[in-house]
C-alpha positions as CSV (number, residue, x, y, z in Angstrom):
1,X,4.8,-99.7,8.2
2,X,1.5,-98.2,9.1
3,X,1.0,-95.4,11.7
4,X,-2.1,-94.0,13.3
5,X,-2.5,-90.4,14.2
6,X,-5.3,-89.0,16.5
7,X,-6.6,-85.5,16.8
8,X,-9.5,-83.6,18.2
9,X,-9.0,-84.1,22.0
10,X,-9.1,-81.2,24.4
11,X,-10.9,-79.6,27.3
12,X,-14.7,-79.4,27.3
13,X,-17.4,-78.6,29.8
14,X,-19.8,-81.3,31.1
15,X,-22.6,-81.7,28.6
16,X,-20.4,-80.6,25.7
17,X,-19.2,-82.4,22.6
18,X,-16.0,-83.4,20.9
19,X,-15.0,-85.2,17.8
20,X,-11.9,-87.4,17.7
21,X,-10.4,-88.3,14.4
22,X,-7.7,-90.9,13.6
23,X,-6.0,-91.3,10.2
24,X,-3.8,-94.2,9.1
25,X,-0.7,-93.5,7.0
26,X,2.2,-95.4,5.6
27,X,2.2,-98.6,3.6
28,X,-1.4,-99.5,4.0
29,X,-2.8,-102.7,2.5
30,X,-6.2,-103.4,4.0
31,X,-7.5,-102.1,7.3
32,X,-10.2,-104.3,8.9
33,X,-11.6,-103.5,12.3
34,X,-11.0,-100.0,13.7
35,X,-11.8,-99.1,17.3
36,X,-11.4,-96.4,20.0
37,X,-10.2,-97.3,23.5
38,X,-9.7,-95.1,26.5
39,X,-7.7,-95.1,29.7
40,X,-8.5,-92.9,32.6
41,X,-5.9,-92.2,35.3
42,X,-5.4,-95.2,37.5
43,X,-7.8,-97.4,35.5
44,X,-7.4,-100.1,32.9
45,X,-7.6,-99.6,29.2
46,X,-11.2,-100.1,28.0
47,X,-12.8,-100.5,24.6
48,X,-15.2,-97.7,23.7
49,X,-16.5,-98.6,20.3
50,X,-15.5,-100.8,17.3
51,X,-16.5,-100.7,13.7
52,X,-15.8,-103.3,11.0
53,X,-14.5,-102.6,7.5
54,X,-18.0,-102.8,6.0
55,X,-19.1,-99.9,8.2
56,X,-21.2,-101.9,10.7
57,X,-20.6,-101.0,14.4
58,X,-20.2,-104.2,16.3
59,X,-19.5,-102.8,19.8
60,X,-20.3,-99.9,22.0
61,X,-19.4,-100.0,25.7
62,X,-22.3,-99.8,28.1
63,X,-21.1,-96.4,29.4
64,X,-21.6,-94.9,25.9
65,X,-25.4,-94.9,26.5
66,X,-26.1,-93.6,23.0
67,X,-23.9,-90.5,23.4
68,X,-21.0,-91.5,21.1
69,X,-21.0,-92.5,17.4
70,X,-18.2,-94.2,15.6
71,X,-17.8,-94.0,11.9
72,X,-15.1,-94.6,9.3
73,X,-14.1,-93.7,5.8
74,X,-12.2,-96.5,4.0
75,X,-11.2,-94.3,1.1
76,X,-9.3,-92.0,3.5
77,X,-8.4,-94.7,6.1
78,X,-9.9,-92.7,8.9
79,X,-12.1,-93.5,11.9
80,X,-14.0,-90.9,13.8
81,X,-15.6,-90.8,17.2
82,X,-18.3,-88.2,17.8
83,X,-18.9,-87.7,21.5
84,X,-21.9,-85.8,22.8
85,X,-23.3,-85.1,26.3
86,X,-19.8,-85.6,27.8
87,X,-19.4,-86.3,31.5
88,X,-16.5,-85.8,33.8
89,X,-16.1,-89.6,34.0
90,X,-15.3,-89.6,30.2
91,X,-12.0,-87.9,31.0
92,X,-9.3,-90.1,29.7
93,X,-6.6,-90.6,27.0
94,X,-8.4,-91.9,23.9
95,X,-6.5,-94.2,21.6
96,X,-7.4,-95.4,18.1
97,X,-6.6,-98.9,17.0
98,X,-6.6,-100.6,13.6
99,X,-6.4,-104.2,12.5
100,X,-4.1,-104.1,9.5
101,X,-3.8,-106.9,7.0
102,X,-0.3,-106.8,5.6
103,X,-0.1,-110.3,4.0
104,X,-1.3,-113.8,4.8
105,X,-0.1,-114.7,8.3
106,X,0.7,-111.1,9.2
107,X,-2.2,-109.0,10.6
108,X,-0.8,-106.7,13.3
109,X,-2.9,-104.4,15.5
110,X,-1.7,-100.8,15.2
111,X,-2.2,-98.2,17.9
112,X,-2.2,-94.4,17.8
113,X,-0.3,-92.3,20.3
114,X,-3.4,-91.2,22.1
115,X,-5.3,-87.9,22.6
116,X,-6.3,-86.4,25.9
117,X,-10.0,-85.7,26.6
118,X,-10.8,-83.7,29.7
119,X,-14.3,-83.0,30.8
120,X,-14.8,-80.4,33.5
121,X,-17.8,-80.4,35.8
């Protein structure tokens, strides 16, 4: 079984920066897409950014506006989200997500437990 563990959340002032990290552990076979989602209070879960195994970023949400950068390290099975020029509306619980290939016919999506990001005005 594979688990994801996030770190790096916290409280930051508007305009500041944070870096979120997520590491996979357990019986890892191959991790394909990795992504960051977020959920603000009273709002739906939304995709922030997604990166494929080869390292190409294939999605940034419109609200990112060039402020965030997603990257990954396949050797360490990690995905990172660098967030700059943070705004109060970026306040949310951020979750990492991984597409894990276990064997043919079994490719579950794994979720982390989430890390809180709070941006004060």
